[in-house]
KOLDO-203641 format. One record per residue: residue number from 1; x, y, z of N, C-alpha, C, O in turn. Coordinates in nm, 3 decimals, m for minus. Example, Ala and Ser with C-alpha at 12.3 -4.5 7.8 and 13.67 -1.06 7.14 Angstrom:
> 1,1.319,m0.569,0.780,1.230,m0.450,0.780,1.320,m0.330,0.780,1.424,m0.332,0.846;
> 2,1.285,m0.225,0.708,1.367,m0.106,0.714,1.290,0.003,0.787,1.341,0.114,0.804;
This chain:
> 1,21.530,m5.526,m6.622,21.641,m5.574,m6.733,21.573,m5.555,m6.860,21.453,m5.569,m6.879;
> 2,21.654,m5.524,m6.938,21.593,m5.501,m7.088,21.595,m5.629,m7.164,21.683,m5.712,m7.145;
> 3,21.492,m5.647,m7.254,21.489,m5.747,m7.322,21.561,m5.757,m7.460,21.564,m5.651,m7.524;
> 4,21.617,m5.863,m7.514,21.656,m5.858,m7.642,21.569,m5.835,m7.731,21.491,m5.929,m7.741;
> 5,21.545,m5.741,m7.807,21.456,m5.707,m7.911,21.523,m5.710,m8.072,21.625,m5.644,m8.086;
> 6,21.487,m5.758,m8.150,21.539,m5.729,m8.287,21.514,m5.580,m8.340,21.414,m5.510,m8.325;
> 7,21.622,m5.555,m8.400,21.612,m5.407,m8.440,21.532,m5.408,m8.573,21.509,m5.510,m8.636;
> 8,21.496,m5.302,m8.603,21.420,m5.263,m8.728,21.520,m5.287,m8.850,21.640,m5.297,m8.826;
> 9,21.475,m5.295,m8.968,21.557,m5.278,m9.092,21.623,m5.139,m9.111,21.548,m5.043,m9.098;
> 10,21.743,m5.118,m9.138,21.799,m5.013,m9.158,21.831,m4.953,m9.052,21.845,m4.832,m9.069;
> 11,21.860,m5.014,m8.886,21.873,m4.944,m8.810,22.041,m4.914,m8.798,22.130,m4.997,m8.815;
> 12,22.053,m4.787,m8.767,22.208,m4.739,m8.779,22.296,m4.777,m8.648,22.311,m4.699,m8.554;
> 13,22.345,m4.896,m8.653,22.395,m4.949,m8.509,22.538,m4.894,m8.510,22.607,m4.932,m8.416;
> 14,22.601,m4.802,m8.609,22.710,m4.769,m8.591,22.721,m4.629,m8.511,22.822,m4.573,m8.468;
> 15,22.586,m4.591,m8.507,22.578,m4.469,m8.425,22.566,m4.501,m8.291,22.562,m4.400,m8.220;
> 16,22.559,m4.615,m8.227,22.565,m4.641,m8.089,22.697,m4.618,m8.026,22.803,m4.656,m8.075;
> 17,22.685,m4.554,m7.913,22.830,m4.522,m7.824,22.808,m4.520,m7.699,22.706,m4.465,m7.657;
> 18,22.902,m4.580,m7.612,22.892,m4.576,m7.458,22.996,m4.448,m7.448,23.094,m4.423,m7.519;
> 19,22.944,m4.381,m7.345,23.018,m4.237,m7.321,23.038,m4.225,m7.190,22.948,m4.278,m7.124;
> 20,23.128,m4.172,m7.124,23.123,m4.135,m7.002,23.124,m3.970,m6.979,23.213,m3.899,m7.027;
> 21,23.023,m3.922,m6.908,22.991,m3.787,m6.869,23.087,m3.716,m6.760,23.146,m3.787,m6.679;
> 22,23.099,m3.603,m6.760,23.210,m3.522,m6.675,23.170,m3.594,m6.518,23.266,m3.618,m6.445;
> 23,23.057,m3.620,m6.477,23.031,m3.637,m6.330,23.080,m3.795,m6.331,23.068,m3.851,m6.223;
> 24,23.136,m3.877,m6.443,23.162,m4.006,m6.439,23.045,m4.111,m6.458,23.064,m4.233,m6.466;
> 25,22.932,m4.054,m6.465,22.824,m4.135,m6.525,22.850,m4.186,m6.649,22.905,m4.119,m6.737;
> 26,22.811,m4.318,m6.666,22.824,m4.380,m6.813,22.679,m4.403,m6.871,22.591,m4.465,m6.812;
> 27,22.667,m4.344,m6.995,22.549,m4.357,m7.072,22.575,m4.401,m7.194,22.683,m4.397,m7.253;
> 28,22.455,m4.450,m7.239,22.481,m4.540,m7.386,22.381,m4.437,m7.491,22.264,m4.408,m7.467;
> 29,22.442,m4.404,m7.582,22.382,m4.311,m7.686,22.352,m4.381,m7.818,22.439,m4.427,m7.892;
> 30,22.216,m4.384,m7.843,22.200,m4.457,m7.964,22.066,m4.412,m8.038,21.982,m4.344,m7.979;
> 31,22.050,m4.456,m8.171,21.912,m4.403,m8.236,21.805,m4.454,m8.143,21.827,m4.546,m8.064;
> 32,21.694,m4.395,m8.151,21.562,m4.421,m8.077,21.520,m4.572,m8.153,21.562,m4.604,m8.264;
> 33,21.444,m4.643,m8.081,21.386,m4.765,m8.128,21.237,m4.765,m8.097,21.191,m4.673,m8.029;
> 34,21.177,m4.840,m8.133,21.007,m4.876,m8.112,21.003,m4.900,m7.990,20.906,m4.848,m7.936;
> 35,21.085,m4.971,m7.908,21.050,m5.032,m7.793,21.066,m4.924,m7.687,21.027,m4.949,m7.573;
> 36,21.132,m4.779,m7.723,21.146,m4.673,m7.643,21.007,m4.599,m7.608,21.003,m4.519,m7.514;
> 37,20.896,m4.626,m7.685,20.766,m4.570,m7.646,20.734,m4.540,m7.493,20.691,m4.433,m7.450;
> 38,20.758,m4.638,m7.429,20.712,m4.632,m7.261,20.845,m4.524,m7.182,20.827,m4.438,m7.096;
> 39,20.962,m4.561,m7.240,21.054,m4.471,m7.180,21.021,m4.306,m7.232,21.049,m4.210,m7.161;
> 40,20.972,m4.296,m7.333,20.939,m4.158,m7.372,20.837,m4.100,m7.252,20.858,m4.004,m7.179;
> 41,20.744,m4.171,m7.254,20.621,m4.133,m7.167,20.664,m4.124,m7.013,20.612,m4.042,m6.937;
> 42,20.750,m4.202,m6.978,20.809,m4.197,m6.829,20.893,m4.062,m6.837,20.862,m3.972,m6.758;
> 43,20.988,m4.042,m6.917,21.080,m3.929,m6.929,20.992,m3.805,m6.908,20.998,m3.731,m6.810;
> 44,20.901,m3.788,m7.024,20.806,m3.651,m7.027,20.723,m3.635,m6.886,20.687,m3.525,m6.845;
> 45,20.697,m3.758,m6.816,20.644,m3.741,m6.673,20.740,m3.673,m6.582,20.695,m3.607,m6.488;
> 46,20.851,m3.681,m6.597,20.957,m3.619,m6.493,21.012,m3.471,m6.533,21.100,m3.407,m6.475;
> 47,20.950,m3.442,m6.623,20.988,m3.302,m6.684,20.898,m3.207,m6.632,20.778,m3.226,m6.613;
> 48,20.973,m3.085,m6.607,20.923,m2.949,m6.546,20.773,m2.942,m6.656,20.756,m3.015,m6.753;
> 49,20.690,m2.847,m6.613,20.622,m2.826,m6.725,20.655,m2.724,m6.832,20.595,m2.712,m6.939;
> 50,20.773,m2.643,m6.785,20.837,m2.527,m6.875,20.938,m2.614,m6.967,20.960,m2.580,m7.083;
> 51,20.991,m2.718,m6.916,21.087,m2.787,m6.999,21.003,m2.892,m7.092,21.057,m2.928,m7.197;
> 52,20.879,m2.941,m7.062,20.809,m3.023,m7.147,20.761,m2.910,m7.266,20.777,m2.932,m7.386;
> 53,20.700,m2.786,m7.212,20.663,m2.708,m7.323,20.789,m2.693,m7.433,20.784,m2.717,m7.554;
> 54,20.881,m2.656,m7.370,21.008,m2.619,m7.476,21.055,m2.728,m7.550,21.138,m2.704,m7.638;
> 55,21.018,m2.845,m7.531,21.047,m2.970,m7.612,20.915,m3.009,m7.711,20.929,m3.070,m7.816;
> 56,20.819,m2.976,m7.673,20.696,m3.005,m7.765,20.592,m2.879,m7.819,20.490,m2.883,m7.888;
> 57,20.657,m2.780,m7.763,20.598,m2.649,m7.792,20.411,m2.640,m7.780,20.340,m2.574,m7.856;
> 58,20.367,m2.718,m7.675,20.258,m2.738,m7.619,20.254,m2.772,m7.478,20.351,m2.816,m7.416;
> 59,20.146,m2.751,m7.431,20.133,m2.786,m7.274,20.028,m2.918,m7.261,19.907,m2.908,m7.281;
> 60,20.095,m3.039,m7.224,20.036,m3.162,m7.195,20.112,m3.209,m7.071,20.234,m3.196,m7.060;
> 61,20.025,m3.270,m6.967,20.069,m3.320,m6.855,20.142,m3.467,m6.890,20.255,m3.496,m6.850;
> 62,20.061,m3.548,m6.967,20.133,m3.678,m7.015,20.167,m3.675,m7.178,20.103,m3.605,m7.257;
> 63,20.248,m3.737,m7.206,20.272,m3.763,m7.332,20.187,m3.864,m7.400,20.213,m3.982,m7.377;
> 64,20.091,m3.837,m7.479,20.003,m3.937,m7.525,20.076,m4.051,m7.607,20.175,m4.030,m7.676;
> 65,20.017,m4.171,m7.591,20.079,m4.284,m7.644,20.101,m4.270,m7.799,20.204,m4.309,m7.855;
> 66,19.992,m4.209,m7.864,20.026,m4.195,m7.990,20.144,m4.114,m8.041,20.217,m4.142,m8.137;
> 67,20.149,m4.023,m7.971,20.279,m3.930,m8.005,20.376,m3.987,m7.958,20.473,m3.964,m8.030;
> 68,20.408,m4.072,m7.845,20.535,m4.152,m7.805,20.556,m4.262,m7.943,20.663,m4.285,m7.999;
> 69,20.446,m4.309,m7.974,20.455,m4.392,m8.077,20.524,m4.344,m8.221,20.611,m4.410,m8.277;
> 70,20.472,m4.218,m8.273,20.526,m4.148,m8.353,20.660,m4.108,m8.336,20.733,m4.116,m8.434;
> 71,20.705,m4.067,m8.232,20.838,m4.020,m8.191,20.950,m4.151,m8.198,21.063,m4.136,m8.245;
> 72,20.905,m4.269,m8.149,20.982,m4.377,m8.147,21.008,m4.448,m8.258,21.107,m4.520,m8.265;
> 73,20.917,m4.434,m8.358,20.892,m4.530,m8.486,20.940,m4.425,m8.586,20.854,m4.350,m8.633;
> 74,21.079,m4.411,m8.628,21.142,m4.322,m8.711,21.188,m4.407,m8.861,21.208,m4.529,m8.863;
> 75,21.196,m4.341,m8.950,21.259,m4.401,m9.062,21.393,m4.366,m9.068,21.434,m4.253,m9.095;
> 76,21.466,m4.470,m9.042,21.631,m4.463,m9.005,21.692,m4.386,m9.151,21.804,m4.337,m9.141;
> 77,21.641,m4.378,m9.248,21.683,m4.339,m9.386,21.696,m4.190,m9.356,21.784,m4.127,m9.415;
> 78,21.627,m4.138,m9.281,21.609,m3.983,m9.265,21.696,m3.955,m9.129,21.736,m4.042,m9.051;
> 79,21.714,m3.822,m9.117,21.787,m3.785,m8.979,21.680,m3.820,m8.870,21.564,m3.779,m8.872;
> 80,21.741,m3.912,m8.763,21.671,m3.940,m8.650,21.688,m3.891,m8.525,21.786,m3.819,m8.509;
> 81,21.615,m3.912,m8.429,21.612,m3.908,m8.275,21.716,m3.984,m8.232,21.751,m4.090,m8.282;
> 82,21.783,m3.910,m8.106,21.868,m3.984,m8.039,21.850,m3.978,m7.882,21.811,m3.870,m7.837;
> 83,21.868,m4.061,m7.810,21.841,m4.083,m7.678,21.974,m4.143,m7.604,22.064,m4.211,m7.655;
> 84,21.957,m4.095,m7.454,22.076,m4.137,m7.375,22.008,m4.192,m7.255,21.901,m4.148,m7.213;
> 85,22.076,m4.294,m7.200,22.007,m4.369,m7.093,22.116,m4.396,m6.994,22.222,m4.429,m7.046;
> 86,22.115,m4.390,m6.888,22.200,m4.422,m6.780,22.238,m4.561,m6.782,22.152,m4.642,m6.817;
> 87,22.355,m4.604,m6.751,22.394,m4.757,m6.721,22.398,m4.830,m6.873,22.386,m4.769,m6.980;
> 88,22.415,m4.963,m6.858,22.430,m5.050,m6.988,22.340,m5.176,m6.934,22.323,m5.275,m7.006;
């Protein structure tokens, strides 16, 4: 179960959306948050080597925590990353 975490200053909550995919699955789309670091690492572990390479343009078996931290901690005043996750 997700814990309630305060959003960082400038977080663009207006970009949050709940959508239904063609297969009927519901996903929440929102700007990435610092709390997503561990999810990024877990996601990377499920990627095929080719897909992981296409995302990061380098070969790495695991996503280093320093890189996950960099990707999950964005300046919301600039264009940012978005992620989707199943359920709510």
